N, CA, C and O atoms as a GROMACS GRO file, in nm:
protein
  560
    1MET      N    1  -1.326  -1.248   0.393
    1MET     CA    2  -1.253  -1.325   0.344
    1MET      C    3  -1.124  -1.277   0.335
    1MET      O    4  -1.103  -1.165   0.288
    2ASN      N    5  -0.991  -1.384   0.395
    2ASN     CA    6  -0.885  -1.312   0.350
    2ASN      C    7  -0.772  -1.298   0.245
    2ASN      O    8  -0.817  -1.369   0.155
    3LEU      N    9  -0.659  -1.253   0.201
    3LEU     CA   10  -0.631  -1.235   0.092
    3LEU      C   11  -0.630  -1.388   0.010
    3LEU      O   12  -0.671  -1.424  -0.100
    4HIS      N   13  -0.549  -1.470   0.145
    4HIS     CA   14  -0.536  -1.618   0.078
    4HIS      C   15  -0.602  -1.638   0.038
    4HIS      O   16  -0.591  -1.644  -0.084
    5LYS      N   17  -0.741  -1.671   0.104
    5LYS     CA   18  -0.839  -1.770   0.046
    5LYS      C   19  -0.839  -1.693  -0.106
    5LYS      O   20  -0.795  -1.747  -0.207
    6LEU      N   21  -0.885  -1.582  -0.102
    6LEU     CA   22  -0.925  -1.488  -0.219
    6LEU      C   23  -0.828  -1.562  -0.377
    6LEU      O   24  -0.862  -1.628  -0.475
    7THR      N   25  -0.671  -1.494  -0.317
    7THR     CA   26  -0.589  -1.583  -0.414
    7THR      C   27  -0.571  -1.717  -0.439
    7THR      O   28  -0.460  -1.721  -0.493
    8LYS      N   29  -0.594  -1.778  -0.435
    8LYS     CA   30  -0.626  -1.923  -0.360
    8LYS      C   31  -0.729  -1.975  -0.490
    8LYS      O   32  -0.707  -2.060  -0.577
    9ILE      N   33  -0.809  -1.918  -0.475
    9ILE     CA   34  -0.966  -1.885  -0.599
    9ILE      C   35  -0.982  -1.856  -0.667
    9ILE      O   36  -1.080  -1.906  -0.724
   10ALA      N   37  -0.901  -1.739  -0.744
   10ALA     CA   38  -0.841  -1.684  -0.796
   10ALA      C   39  -0.777  -1.768  -0.866
   10ALA      O   40  -0.828  -1.796  -0.974
   11ALA      N   41  -0.620  -1.847  -0.823
   11ALA     CA   42  -0.552  -1.920  -0.891
   11ALA      C   43  -0.632  -2.087  -0.965
   11ALA      O   44  -0.581  -2.170  -1.041
   12ILE      N   45  -0.701  -2.085  -0.933
   12ILE     CA   46  -0.816  -2.225  -0.964
   12ILE      C   47  -0.847  -2.188  -1.065
   12ILE      O   48  -0.809  -2.247  -1.166
   13VAL      N   49  -0.939  -2.061  -1.072
   13VAL     CA   50  -1.034  -2.057  -1.143
   13VAL      C   51  -0.937  -2.017  -1.266
   13VAL      O   52  -0.963  -2.052  -1.381
   14ILE      N   53  -0.819  -1.936  -1.231
   14ILE     CA   54  -0.799  -1.886  -1.367
   14ILE      C   55  -0.684  -2.102  -1.464
   14ILE      O   56  -0.665  -2.146  -1.577
   15ALA      N   57  -0.661  -2.136  -1.358
   15ALA     CA   58  -0.640  -2.272  -1.348
   15ALA      C   59  -0.686  -2.346  -1.466
   15ALA      O   60  -0.643  -2.386  -1.574
   16VAL      N   61  -0.815  -2.346  -1.382
   16VAL     CA   62  -0.942  -2.479  -1.466
   16VAL      C   63  -0.939  -2.432  -1.570
   16VAL      O   64  -0.890  -2.513  -1.649
   17LEU      N   65  -0.973  -2.310  -1.631
   17LEU     CA   66  -1.007  -2.184  -1.749
   17LEU      C   67  -0.803  -2.199  -1.856
   17LEU      O   68  -0.772  -2.235  -1.969
   18GLY      N   69  -0.772  -2.181  -1.812
   18GLY     CA   70  -0.597  -2.259  -1.884
   18GLY      C   71  -0.682  -2.428  -1.948
   18GLY      O   72  -0.727  -2.454  -2.060
   19VAL      N   73  -0.678  -2.504  -1.839
   19VAL     CA   74  -0.741  -2.616  -1.883
   19VAL      C   75  -0.799  -2.684  -1.976
   19VAL      O   76  -0.760  -2.778  -2.045
   20LEU      N   77  -0.902  -2.624  -1.971
   20LEU     CA   78  -1.035  -2.610  -1.998
   20LEU      C   79  -0.989  -2.509  -2.157
   20LEU      O   80  -1.064  -2.535  -2.250
   21LEU      N   81  -0.899  -2.425  -2.183
   21LEU     CA   82  -0.921  -2.372  -2.374
   21LEU      C   83  -0.752  -2.504  -2.417
   21LEU      O   84  -0.774  -2.563  -2.522
   22LEU      N   85  -0.673  -2.527  -2.380
   22LEU     CA   86  -0.627  -2.611  -2.358
   22LEU      C   87  -0.703  -2.733  -2.405
   22LEU      O   88  -0.697  -2.749  -2.526
   23GLY      N   89  -0.770  -2.817  -2.342
   23GLY     CA   90  -0.791  -2.928  -2.403
   23GLY      C   91  -0.875  -2.894  -2.534
   23GLY      O   92  -0.876  -2.973  -2.629
   24LEU      N   93  -0.942  -2.781  -2.537
   24LEU     CA   94  -1.051  -2.686  -2.673
   24LEU      C   95  -0.911  -2.704  -2.725
   24LEU      O   96  -0.909  -2.814  -2.779
   25LEU      N   97  -0.820  -2.660  -2.732
   25LEU     CA   98  -0.684  -2.645  -2.862
   25LEU      C   99  -0.668  -2.741  -2.946
   25LEU      O  100  -0.686  -2.742  -3.068
   26MET      N  101  -0.627  -2.842  -2.859
   26MET     CA  102  -0.548  -2.971  -2.815
   26MET      C  103  -0.666  -3.068  -2.959
   26MET      O  104  -0.645  -3.114  -3.071
   27ALA      N  105  -0.791  -3.057  -2.859
   27ALA     CA  106  -0.909  -3.082  -2.944
   27ALA      C  107  -0.925  -3.070  -3.096
   27ALA      O  108  -0.978  -3.153  -3.169
   28SER      N  109  -0.854  -2.920  -3.142
   28SER     CA  110  -0.961  -2.868  -3.244
   28SER      C  111  -0.908  -2.961  -3.361
   28SER      O  112  -0.847  -3.066  -3.340
   29ASN      N  113  -0.929  -2.927  -3.447
   29ASN     CA  114  -0.886  -3.027  -3.578
   29ASN      C  115  -0.816  -2.909  -3.661
   29ASN      O  116  -0.769  -2.952  -3.766
   30ASP      N  117  -0.796  -2.774  -3.641
   30ASP     CA  118  -0.708  -2.642  -3.677
   30ASP      C  119  -0.533  -2.658  -3.685
   30ASP      O  120  -0.473  -2.734  -3.611
   31ASP      N  121  -0.484  -2.596  -3.760
   31ASP     CA  122  -0.271  -2.630  -3.754
   31ASP      C  123  -0.319  -2.482  -3.704
   31ASP      O  124  -0.431  -2.433  -3.718
   32GLY      N  125  -0.206  -2.423  -3.642
   32GLY     CA  126  -0.102  -2.338  -3.679
   32GLY      C  127  -0.205  -2.181  -3.666
   32GLY      O  128  -0.300  -2.194  -3.588
   33ALA      N  129  -0.196  -2.078  -3.716
   33ALA     CA  130  -0.283  -1.962  -3.711
   33ALA      C  131  -0.450  -1.957  -3.712
   33ALA      O  132  -0.531  -1.878  -3.664
   34GLU      N  133  -0.462  -2.080  -3.790
   34GLU     CA  134  -0.579  -2.064  -3.783
   34GLU      C  135  -0.680  -2.117  -3.693
   34GLU      O  136  -0.803  -2.109  -3.696
   35ASN      N  137  -0.578  -2.186  -3.592
   35ASN     CA  138  -0.688  -2.229  -3.471
   35ASN      C  139  -0.777  -2.128  -3.410
   35ASN      O  140  -0.716  -2.022  -3.397
   36LYS      N  141  -0.926  -2.121  -3.358
   36LYS     CA  142  -0.916  -2.070  -3.317
   36LYS      C  143  -0.880  -2.051  -3.192
   36LYS      O  144  -0.797  -1.960  -3.192
   37TRP      N  145  -0.897  -2.084  -3.101
   37TRP     CA  146  -0.875  -2.124  -2.960
   37TRP      C  147  -0.711  -2.116  -2.895
   37TRP      O  148  -0.687  -2.139  -2.776
   38ILE      N  149  -0.595  -2.076  -3.006
   38ILE     CA  150  -0.487  -1.963  -2.971
   38ILE      C  151  -0.525  -1.855  -2.914
   38ILE      O  152  -0.479  -1.824  -2.804
   39THR      N  153  -0.609  -1.786  -2.974
   39THR     CA  154  -0.602  -1.642  -2.915
   39THR      C  155  -0.680  -1.618  -2.793
   39THR      O  156  -0.646  -1.519  -2.728
   40PRO      N  157  -0.801  -1.707  -2.740
   40PRO     CA  158  -0.820  -1.704  -2.622
   40PRO      C  159  -0.738  -1.724  -2.488
   40PRO      O  160  -0.748  -1.691  -2.370
   41LEU      N  161  -0.638  -1.806  -2.583
   41LEU     CA  162  -0.522  -1.891  -2.437
   41LEU      C  163  -0.418  -1.760  -2.449
   41LEU      O  164  -0.368  -1.733  -2.340
   42ILE      N  165  -0.379  -1.681  -2.548
   42ILE     CA  166  -0.283  -1.579  -2.562
   42ILE      C  167  -0.324  -1.464  -2.457
   42ILE      O  168  -0.249  -1.401  -2.383
   43TYR      N  169  -0.527  -1.447  -2.478
   43TYR     CA  170  -0.542  -1.367  -2.351
   43TYR      C  171  -0.530  -1.348  -2.281
   43TYR      O  172  -0.491  -1.240  -2.236
   44LEU      N  173  -0.571  -1.494  -2.204
   44LEU     CA  174  -0.537  -1.568  -2.096
   44LEU      C  175  -0.415  -1.539  -2.003
   44LEU      O  176  -0.414  -1.486  -1.892
   45SER      N  177  -0.335  -1.578  -2.063
   45SER     CA  178  -0.157  -1.558  -2.042
   45SER      C  179  -0.134  -1.388  -2.004
   45SER      O  180  -0.083  -1.344  -1.901
   46TYR      N  181  -0.203  -1.288  -2.156
   46TYR     CA  182  -0.177  -1.100  -2.111
   46TYR      C  183  -0.271  -1.074  -1.987
   46TYR      O  184  -0.285  -0.952  -1.976
   47ILE      N  185  -0.331  -1.135  -1.902
   47ILE     CA  186  -0.453  -1.090  -1.791
   47ILE      C  187  -0.400  -1.140  -1.706
   47ILE      O  188  -0.395  -1.072  -1.604
   48VAL      N  189  -0.324  -1.302  -1.697
   48VAL     CA  190  -0.185  -1.326  -1.549
   48VAL      C  191  -0.154  -1.312  -1.530
   48VAL      O  192  -0.129  -1.327  -1.410
   49LEU      N  193  -0.047  -1.215  -1.666
   49LEU     CA  194   0.090  -1.108  -1.666
   49LEU      C  195   0.050  -1.048  -1.567
   49LEU      O  196   0.048  -1.071  -1.446
   50ALA      N  197  -0.006  -0.909  -1.682
   50ALA     CA  198  -0.081  -0.822  -1.542
   50ALA      C  199  -0.108  -0.800  -1.434
   50ALA      O  200  -0.068  -0.714  -1.355
   51VAL      N  201  -0.206  -0.914  -1.424
   51VAL     CA  202  -0.228  -0.911  -1.246
   51VAL      C  203  -0.124  -0.902  -1.185
   51VAL      O  204  -0.096  -0.819  -1.098
   52CYS      N  205  -0.036  -1.020  -1.244
   52CYS     CA  206   0.109  -1.020  -1.135
   52CYS      C  207   0.164  -0.932  -1.128
   52CYS      O  208   0.220  -0.888  -1.027
   53ILE      N  209   0.161  -0.852  -1.310
   53ILE     CA  210   0.279  -0.749  -1.287
   53ILE      C  211   0.194  -0.632  -1.137
   53ILE      O  212   0.242  -0.576  -1.039
   54GLY      N  213   0.107  -0.638  -1.172
   54GLY     CA  214  -0.005  -0.477  -1.046
   54GLY      C  215   0.038  -0.559  -0.946
   54GLY      O  216   0.142  -0.495  -0.928
   55ILE      N  217   0.046  -0.649  -0.863
   55ILE     CA  218   0.013  -0.726  -0.768
   55ILE      C  219   0.164  -0.699  -0.711
   55ILE      O  220   0.179  -0.638  -0.605
   56VAL      N  221   0.274  -0.746  -0.786
   56VAL     CA  222   0.381  -0.689  -0.753
   56VAL      C  223   0.416  -0.566  -0.752
   56VAL      O  224   0.499  -0.539  -0.665
   57LEU      N  225   0.385  -0.490  -0.811
   57LEU     CA  226   0.400  -0.341  -0.786
   57LEU      C  227   0.352  -0.279  -0.684
   57LEU      O  228   0.393  -0.168  -0.651
   58ILE      N  229   0.270  -0.335  -0.627
   58ILE     CA  230   0.136  -0.272  -0.531
   58ILE      C  231   0.218  -0.310  -0.379
   58ILE      O  232   0.220  -0.235  -0.282
   59TYR      N  233   0.265  -0.406  -0.385
   59TYR     CA  234   0.342  -0.450  -0.255
   59TYR      C  235   0.495  -0.377  -0.304
   59TYR      O  236   0.505  -0.275  -0.235
   60VAL      N  237   0.582  -0.384  -0.370
   60VAL     CA  238   0.717  -0.357  -0.411
   60VAL      C  239   0.662  -0.200  -0.338
   60VAL      O  240   0.661  -0.177  -0.218
   61LEU      N  241   0.617  -0.098  -0.458
   61LEU     CA  242   0.571   0.046  -0.391
   61LEU      C  243   0.524   0.064  -0.257
   61LEU      O  244   0.540   0.171  -0.199
   62LYS      N  245   0.466  -0.038  -0.202
   62LYS     CA  246   0.413  -0.046  -0.033
   62LYS      C  247   0.561  -0.020   0.058
   62LYS      O  248   0.613   0.064   0.131
   63ASN      N  249   0.586  -0.141   0.005
   63ASN     CA  250   0.729  -0.158   0.097
   63ASN      C  251   0.815  -0.015   0.076
   63ASN      O  252   0.851   0.060   0.167
   64LEU      N  253   0.833  -0.001  -0.042
   64LEU     CA  254   0.942   0.069  -0.030
   64LEU      C  255   0.904   0.176  -0.002
   64LEU      O  256   0.993   0.254   0.029
   65PHE      N  257   0.719   0.243   0.001
   65PHE     CA  258   0.730   0.423   0.091
   65PHE      C  259   0.732   0.416   0.223
   65PHE      O  260   0.736   0.506   0.308
   66SER      N  261   0.730   0.267   0.233
   66SER     CA  262   0.733   0.296   0.458
   66SER      C  263   0.845   0.275   0.530
   66SER      O  264   0.860   0.285   0.652
   67ASP      N  265   0.962   0.230   0.401
   67ASP     CA  266   1.043   0.210   0.526
   67ASP      C  267   1.132   0.339   0.442
   67ASP      O  268   1.140   0.321   0.321
   68LYS      N  269   1.212   0.491   0.509
   68LYS     CA  270   1.212   0.590   0.425
   68LYS      C  271   1.465   0.563   0.394
   68LYS      O  272   1.546   0.628   0.327
   69ASP      N  273   1.481   0.442   0.485
   69ASP     CA  274   1.582   0.432   0.453
   69ASP      C  275   1.581   0.310   0.316
   69ASP      O  276   1.650   0.319   0.214
   70ASN      N  277   1.542   0.268   0.328
   70ASN     CA  278   1.472   0.161   0.155
   70ASN      C  279   1.484   0.254   0.069
   70ASN      O  280   1.579   0.264  -0.009
   71LEU      N  281   1.355   0.354   0.079
   71LEU     CA  282   1.379   0.452  -0.046
   71LEU      C  283   1.482   0.493  -0.103
   71LEU      O  284   1.509   0.492  -0.223
   72LYS      N  285   1.567   0.549   0.025
   72LYS     CA  286   1.664   0.658  -0.002
   72LYS      C  287   1.769   0.531  -0.084
   72LYS      O  288   1.795   0.580  -0.195
   73LYS      N  289   1.830   0.408  -0.075
   73LYS     CA  290   1.910   0.314  -0.099
   73LYS      C  291   1.823   0.295  -0.238
   73LYS      O  292   1.874   0.369  -0.321
   74THR      N  293   1.704   0.219  -0.299
   74THR     CA  294   1.621   0.252  -0.382
   74THR      C  295   1.687   0.321  -0.527
   74THR      O  296   1.752   0.284  -0.625
   75LEU      N  297   1.612   0.472  -0.463
   75LEU     CA  298   1.681   0.587  -0.552
   75LEU      C  299   1.840   0.614  -0.554
   75LEU      O  300   1.878   0.682  -0.650
   76ILE      N  301   1.886   0.594  -0.511
   76ILE     CA  302   2.052   0.618  -0.541
   76ILE      C  303   2.103   0.464  -0.643
   76ILE      O  304   2.201   0.468  -0.718
   77SER      N  305   2.010   0.334  -0.624
   77SER     CA  306   2.132   0.262  -0.694
   77SER      C  307   2.049   0.316  -0.832
   77SER      O  308   2.114   0.344  -0.933
   78VAL      N  309   1.861   0.331  -0.832
   78VAL     CA  310   1.820   0.334  -0.970
   78VAL      C  311   1.914   0.501  -1.014
   78VAL      O  312   1.937   0.491  -1.134
   79ALA      N  313   1.959   0.612  -0.972
   79ALA     CA  314   2.066   0.651  -0.987
   79ALA      C  315   2.174   0.657  -1.032
   79ALA      O  316   2.218   0.732  -1.119
   80LEU      N  317   2.243   0.544  -0.953
   80LEU     CA  318   2.386   0.497  -1.034
   80LEU      C  319   2.330   0.438  -1.153
   80LEU      O  320   2.357   0.500  -1.256
   81PHE      N  321   2.261   0.338  -1.166
   81PHE     CA  322   2.182   0.298  -1.321
   81PHE      C  323   2.184   0.363  -1.401
   81PHE      O  324   2.242   0.333  -1.506
   82ALA      N  325   2.108   0.501  -1.378
   82ALA     CA  326   2.073   0.577  -1.503
   82ALA      C  327   2.208   0.629  -1.528
   82ALA      O  328   2.287   0.597  -1.617
   83ALA      N  329   2.216   0.680  -1.472
   83ALA     CA  330   2.392   0.739  -1.458
   83ALA      C  331   2.466   0.637  -1.569
   83ALA      O  332   2.517   0.691  -1.667
   84VAL      N  333   2.472   0.495  -1.558
   84VAL     CA  334   2.590   0.422  -1.649
   84VAL      C  335   2.497   0.386  -1.759
   84VAL      O  336   2.539   0.331  -1.861
   85ILE      N  337   2.400   0.410  -1.745
   85ILE     CA  338   2.296   0.416  -1.948
   85ILE      C  339   2.357   0.542  -1.925
   85ILE      O  340   2.465   0.487  -1.899
   86LEU      N  341   2.388   0.682  -1.910
   86LEU     CA  342   2.368   0.739  -1.977
   86LEU      C  343   2.516   0.795  -2.041
   86LEU      O  344   2.554   0.888  -2.113
   87VAL      N  345   2.567   0.696  -1.978
   87VAL     CA  346   2.735   0.731  -1.986
   87VAL      C  347   2.774   0.607  -2.099
   87VAL      O  348   2.874   0.607  -2.170
   88SER      N  349   2.689   0.522  -2.095
   88SER     CA  350   2.706   0.443  -2.209
   88SER      C  351   2.624   0.502  -2.303
   88SER      O  352   2.707   0.513  -2.393
   89TYR      N  353   2.537   0.542  -2.341
   89TYR     CA  354   2.511   0.612  -2.493
   89TYR      C  355   2.544   0.736  -2.558
   89TYR      O  356   2.517   0.781  -2.669
   90LEU      N  357   2.628   0.790  -2.435
   90LEU     CA  358   2.704   0.949  -2.459
   90LEU      C  359   2.869   0.865  -2.554
   90LEU      O  360   2.934   0.921  -2.642
   91PHE      N  361   2.883   0.793  -2.526
   91PHE     CA  362   3.015   0.688  -2.539
   91PHE      C  363   3.026   0.601  -2.650
   91PHE      O  364   3.133   0.560  -2.697
   92ALA      N  365   2.860   0.562  -2.709
   92ALA     CA  366   2.815   0.472  -2.834
   92ALA      C  367   2.849   0.552  -2.957
   92ALA      O  368   2.803   0.666  -2.968
   93SER      N  369   2.938   0.493  -3.065
   93SER     CA  370   2.915   0.582  -3.171
   93SER      C  371   2.787   0.589  -3.222
   93SER      O  372   2.701   0.576  -3.136
   94GLY      N  373   2.747   0.605  -3.334
   94GLY     CA  374   2.615   0.628  -3.472
   94GLY      C  375   2.568   0.628  -3.581
   94GLY      O  376   2.464   0.665  -3.637
   95GLY      N  377   2.719   0.548  -3.619
   95GLY     CA  378   2.736   0.528  -3.775
   95GLY      C  379   2.622   0.441  -3.838
   95GLY      O  380   2.565   0.339  -3.798
   96GLU      N  381   2.604   0.535  -3.982
   96GLU     CA  382   2.480   0.401  -4.029
   96GLU      C  383   2.588   0.260  -4.081
   96GLU      O  384   2.704   0.252  -4.124
   97VAL      N  385   2.478   0.162  -4.050
   97VAL     CA  386   2.540   0.031  -4.078
   97VAL      C  387   2.502  -0.051  -4.145
   97VAL      O  388   2.406  -0.091  -4.080
   98LYS      N  389   2.508  -0.126  -4.257
   98LYS     CA  390   2.501  -0.222  -4.359
   98LYS      C  391   2.527  -0.341  -4.333
   98LYS      O  392   2.641  -0.385  -4.347
   99ALA      N  393   2.409  -0.426  -4.282
   99ALA     CA  394   2.424  -0.565  -4.238
   99ALA      C  395   2.302  -0.641  -4.329
   99ALA      O  396   2.188  -0.597  -4.348
  100ASN      N  397   2.367  -0.782  -4.386
  100ASN     CA  398   2.261  -0.846  -4.383
  100ASN      C  399   2.164  -0.835  -4.519
  100ASN      O  400   2.092  -0.928  -4.555
  101GLY      N  401   2.173  -0.691  -4.599
  101GLY     CA  402   2.172  -0.653  -4.697
  101GLY      C  403   2.083  -0.538  -4.628
  101GLY      O  404   2.038  -0.462  -4.715
  102GLU      N  405   2.054  -0.510  -4.526
  102GLU     CA  406   1.927  -0.363  -4.462
  102GLU      C  407   2.054  -0.311  -4.433
  102GLU      O  408   2.160  -0.372  -4.415
  103VAL      N  409   2.026  -0.161  -4.429
  103VAL     CA  410   2.104  -0.024  -4.368
  103VAL      C  411   2.011   0.006  -4.250
  103VAL      O  412   1.891   0.036  -4.252
  104TYR      N  413   2.129  -0.017  -4.103
  104TYR     CA  414   2.051   0.099  -3.992
  104TYR      C  415   2.088   0.165  -3.987
  104TYR      O  416   2.193   0.192  -4.044
  105SER      N  417   2.015   0.246  -3.904
  105SER     CA  418   2.041   0.396  -3.919
  105SER      C  419   2.091   0.422  -3.793
  105SER      O  420   2.092   0.330  -3.711
  106GLY      N  421   2.149   0.573  -3.751
  106GLY     CA  422   2.264   0.620  -3.695
  106GLY      C  423   2.154   0.568  -3.515
  106GLY      O  424   2.172   0.479  -3.432
  107SER      N  425   2.036   0.692  -3.526
  107SER     CA  426   1.985   0.605  -3.374
  107SER      C  427   2.003   0.466  -3.355
  107SER      O  428   2.060   0.447  -3.248
  108THR      N  429   1.975   0.343  -3.426
  108THR     CA  430   1.939   0.275  -3.393
  108THR      C  431   2.088   0.181  -3.353
  108THR      O  432   2.085   0.092  -3.269
  109THR      N  433   2.215   0.217  -3.429
  109THR     CA  434   2.344   0.170  -3.400
  109THR      C  435   2.382   0.224  -3.254
  109THR      O  436   2.430   0.146  -3.171
  110LYS      N  437   2.365   0.326  -3.232
  110LYS     CA  438   2.383   0.408  -3.136
  110LYS      C  439   2.281   0.299  -2.975
  110LYS      O  440   2.321   0.250  -2.869
  111LEU      N  441   2.187   0.304  -3.023
  111LEU     CA  442   2.118   0.215  -2.887
  111LEU      C  443   2.148   0.159  -2.895
  111LEU      O  444   2.166   0.134  -2.776
  112VAL      N  445   2.210   0.037  -2.971
  112VAL     CA  446   2.322  -0.129  -2.983
  112VAL      C  447   2.451  -0.105  -2.902
  112VAL      O  448   2.497  -0.166  -2.806
  113GLY      N  449   2.499   0.013  -2.976
  113GLY     CA  450   2.649   0.045  -2.873
  113GLY      C  451   2.598   0.092  -2.751
  113GLY      O  452   2.672   0.081  -2.652
  114ALA      N  453   2.509   0.131  -2.740
  114ALA     CA  454   2.483   0.192  -2.556
  114ALA      C  455   2.446   0.060  -2.520
  114ALA      O  456   2.469   0.002  -2.413
  115GLY      N  457   2.397   0.026  -2.602
  115GLY     CA  458   2.335  -0.117  -2.468
  115GLY      C  459   2.442  -0.171  -2.382
  115GLY      O  460   2.469  -0.178  -2.262
  116LEU      N  461   2.534  -0.235  -2.586
  116LEU     CA  462   2.676  -0.308  -2.532
  116LEU      C  463   2.748  -0.259  -2.393
  116LEU      O  464   2.761  -0.320  -2.286
  117ASN      N  465   2.794  -0.111  -2.436
  117ASN     CA  466   2.855  -0.074  -2.332
  117ASN      C  467   2.825  -0.071  -2.160
  117ASN      O  468   2.916  -0.088  -2.079
  118ALA      N  469   2.676  -0.047  -2.121
  118ALA     CA  470   2.642  -0.037  -2.018
  118ALA      C  471   2.667  -0.196  -1.999
  118ALA      O  472   2.726  -0.229  -1.896
  119PHE      N  473   2.627  -0.297  -2.090
  119PHE     CA  474   2.666  -0.436  -2.037
  119PHE      C  475   2.825  -0.484  -2.019
  119PHE      O  476   2.844  -0.577  -1.941
  120TYR      N  477   2.917  -0.436  -2.073
  120TYR     CA  478   3.041  -0.442  -2.067
  120TYR      C  479   3.092  -0.342  -1.883
  120TYR      O  480   3.179  -0.370  -1.801
  121ILE      N  481   3.000  -0.239  -1.883
  121ILE     CA  482   2.998  -0.122  -1.800
  121ILE      C  483   2.986  -0.200  -1.609
  121ILE      O  484   3.059  -0.203  -1.509
  122LEU      N  485   2.838  -0.255  -1.652
  122LEU     CA  486   2.756  -0.352  -1.563
  122LEU      C  487   2.875  -0.466  -1.527
  122LEU      O  488   2.946  -0.476  -1.427
  123THR      N  489   2.865  -0.571  -1.686
  123THR     CA  490   3.004  -0.654  -1.599
  123THR      C  491   3.144  -0.588  -1.505
  123THR      O  492   3.158  -0.653  -1.401
  124VAL      N  493   3.213  -0.513  -1.515
  124VAL     CA  494   3.323  -0.508  -1.469
  124VAL      C  495   3.243  -0.462  -1.329
  124VAL      O  496   3.274  -0.530  -1.230
  125VAL      N  497   3.170  -0.383  -1.314
  125VAL     CA  498   3.143  -0.361  -1.182
  125VAL      C  499   3.086  -0.490  -1.126
  125VAL      O  500   3.072  -0.476  -1.004
  126ALA      N  501   3.048  -0.606  -1.164
  126ALA     CA  502   3.006  -0.662  -1.078
  126ALA      C  503   3.118  -0.799  -1.061
  126ALA      O  504   3.114  -0.868  -0.960
  127ILE      N  505   3.204  -0.824  -1.160
  127ILE     CA  506   3.299  -0.866  -1.117
  127ILE      C  507   3.402  -0.807  -1.020
  127ILE      O  508   3.452  -0.884  -0.938
  128GLY      N  509   3.426  -0.717  -1.021
  128GLY     CA  510   3.483  -0.608  -0.961
  128GLY      C  511   3.419  -0.634  -0.771
  128GLY      O  512   3.475  -0.668  -0.666
  129THR      N  513   3.308  -0.605  -0.801
  129THR     CA  514   3.232  -0.655  -0.670
  129THR      C  515   3.288  -0.758  -0.588
  129THR      O  516   3.340  -0.741  -0.477
  130MET      N  517   3.271  -0.879  -0.657
  130MET     CA  518   3.288  -1.056  -0.629
  130MET      C  519   3.398  -1.091  -0.588
  130MET      O  520   3.427  -1.172  -0.500
  131VAL      N  521   3.497  -0.995  -0.690
  131VAL     CA  522   3.685  -0.987  -0.634
  131VAL      C  523   3.687  -0.868  -0.512
  131VAL      O  524   3.804  -0.845  -0.480
  132TRP      N  525   3.622  -0.811  -0.459
  132TRP     CA  526   3.618  -0.712  -0.331
  132TRP      C  527   3.588  -0.790  -0.216
  132TRP      O  528   3.656  -0.815  -0.116
  133SER      N  529   3.418  -0.837  -0.267
  133SER     CA  530   3.356  -0.935  -0.194
  133SER      C  531   3.437  -1.076  -0.098
  133SER      O  532   3.423  -1.117   0.017
  134GLY      N  533   3.527  -1.120  -0.220
  134GLY     CA  534   3.579  -1.249  -0.131
  134GLY      C  535   3.734  -1.187  -0.074
  134GLY      O  536   3.800  -1.232   0.019
  135PHE      N  537   3.765  -1.074  -0.158
  135PHE     CA  538   3.902  -1.007  -0.064
  135PHE      C  539   3.894  -1.028   0.053
  135PHE      O  540   3.962  -1.102   0.123
  136THR      N  541   3.782  -0.940   0.087
  136THR     CA  542   3.740  -0.859   0.221
  136THR      C  543   3.709  -1.060   0.314
  136THR      O  544   3.756  -1.119   0.411
  137LYS      N  545   3.639  -1.080   0.240
  137LYS     CA  546   3.653  -1.239   0.327
  137LYS      C  547   3.786  -1.278   0.363
  137LYS      O  548   3.831  -1.293   0.477
  138PHE      N  549   3.829  -1.290   0.278
  138PHE     CA  550   3.970  -1.343   0.258
  138PHE      C  551   4.125  -1.340   0.359
  138PHE      O  552   4.213  -1.414   0.405
  139LYS      N  553   4.067  -1.156   0.349
  139LYS     CA  554   4.150  -1.078   0.452
  139LYS      C  555   4.104  -1.117   0.652
  139LYS      O  556   4.165  -1.116   0.758
  140LYS      N  557   4.002  -1.139   0.616
  140LYS     CA  558   3.975  -1.151   0.794
  140LYS      C  559   4.010  -1.309   0.802
  140LYS      O  560   4.005  -1.368   0.911
   0.00000   0.00000   0.00000
């Protein structure tokens, strides 16, 4: 049995199970968190998500390690991204902040600041890349 046929059968089984649980959920008289059919649907979605992530990771890693040039480019990209995150964290300020009646610690504000700094850096890089690409196409 090939992989396509096996995947097709698994998708049909999961779809039928999902439709069955959804029908039981809709037929139930319970509302909100008291409904006993919500938990199986949530677990089914967790299982489907885990299977999808697992399959994607297997194929990505398999293809990544089969080509040395692709692996080198990927590692360079990951290292550059890690450098952006590190620089963003180093430039973030970490003082305590009071907002909405709660006091947020310095580590929380430092992480939020690092996320914002990384967003700004990556936005500037993306815009610069688009401008450079447009400029080189216009120049030709």
